[in-house]
C-alpha positions as CSV (number, residue, x, y, z in Angstrom):
1,M,102.5,117.9,125.4
2,S,100.0,115.8,123.3
3,E,98.1,117.2,120.4
4,Q,94.3,117.4,120.7
5,P,92.3,115.4,118.2
6,A,91.0,117.3,115.2
7,G,87.4,118.6,115.6
8,V,87.4,118.6,119.4
9,D,86.9,122.0,121.1
10,M,88.7,121.4,124.4
11,H,87.3,124.7,125.8
12,A,83.7,123.5,125.4
13,L,84.1,120.4,127.6
14,T,82.4,120.4,131.0
15,F,83.8,118.4,133.9
16,T,81.8,117.7,137.1
17,D,82.1,115.4,140.1
18,E,78.6,114.0,139.4
19,P,78.1,110.4,138.2
20,A,77.9,110.0,134.4
21,G,74.4,108.7,134.5
22,E,73.0,105.3,133.5
23,V,75.4,103.0,131.7
24,P,73.9,101.1,128.8
25,P,73.4,97.4,129.4
26,R,76.0,94.9,128.2
27,P,74.9,92.6,125.4
28,G,73.3,89.4,126.6
29,G,75.9,86.8,125.6
30,P,78.9,86.0,123.4
31,E,76.6,85.1,120.5
32,E,75.4,88.7,120.4
33,V,78.9,90.2,120.2
34,T,80.6,90.3,116.8
35,V,84.3,90.9,116.3
36,P,85.6,92.4,113.1
37,R,88.4,90.4,111.3
38,T,90.4,91.0,108.2
39,Y,91.6,88.2,106.0
40,R,93.3,88.0,102.7
41,L,91.5,85.9,100.2
42,P,92.4,84.8,96.6
43,A,90.6,87.1,94.1
44,E,88.7,84.1,92.7
45,L,87.3,83.1,96.1
46,D,86.4,86.7,96.8
47,E,84.5,86.9,93.5
48,W,82.7,83.6,94.3
49,I,81.7,85.0,97.7
50,T,80.3,88.2,96.1
51,R,78.4,86.3,93.3
52,T,77.0,83.7,95.8
53,A,75.9,86.3,98.3
54,S,74.3,88.4,95.6
55,A,72.5,85.4,94.1
56,R,71.1,84.5,97.5
57,G,70.2,88.1,98.4
58,V,72.4,88.2,101.6
59,Q,75.3,90.3,102.7
60,R,78.8,88.9,102.0
61,S,79.7,89.0,105.7
62,D,76.5,87.0,106.5
63,L,77.4,84.4,103.8
64,V,81.0,84.1,105.1
65,R,79.8,83.8,108.7
66,N,77.3,81.0,107.8
67,L,80.0,79.2,105.9
68,L,82.4,79.4,108.8
69,E,79.7,78.1,111.1
70,L,79.1,75.1,108.8
71,G,82.8,74.5,108.6
72,R,83.1,74.6,112.4
73,G,80.3,72.1,112.7
74,V,82.0,69.7,110.3
75,F,85.4,70.2,111.8
76,E,84.3,69.7,115.4
77,G,82.0,66.8,114.4
78,A,84.8,64.8,112.7
79,D,86.7,62.1,114.6
80,R,89.9,63.5,113.1
81,P,90.9,65.4,109.9
82,V,91.7,63.1,107.0
83,S,93.8,64.2,104.0
84,M,92.4,63.7,100.5
85,A,95.6,61.7,99.7
86,D,94.7,59.3,102.5
87,V,91.2,58.9,101.2
88,L,92.3,58.3,97.6
89,S,94.9,55.8,98.8
90,A,92.3,53.9,100.8
91,L,89.9,53.8,97.9
92,A,92.7,52.6,95.5
93,S,93.5,49.7,97.9
94,V,90.0,48.3,97.7
95,G,89.7,45.7,95.0
96,P,86.8,45.7,92.5
97,H,83.6,44.0,93.6
98,D,83.2,40.7,91.8
99,A,79.7,39.9,90.5
100,A,78.3,36.6,91.6
């Protein structure tokens, strides 16, 4: 036998065969639905997020969401990810520009 949740008076419930009534409408699209996530961040990054959000007068979650959207745009717009080591190696291989 399962235990009843705390604070629920099972004797006060009323059951009928009638329809439950009108169901609230579903949100318009996926952009209107938010999903909670939990991530572990280094303390320094968390402090930066808190400071930056406060300085801009926005909620931390809004700042993080905006930063993720920006990152997604950069990531999806790139031809392919390039490592910083590859970039530095390519720059090092270019000789100095000789003045005429």
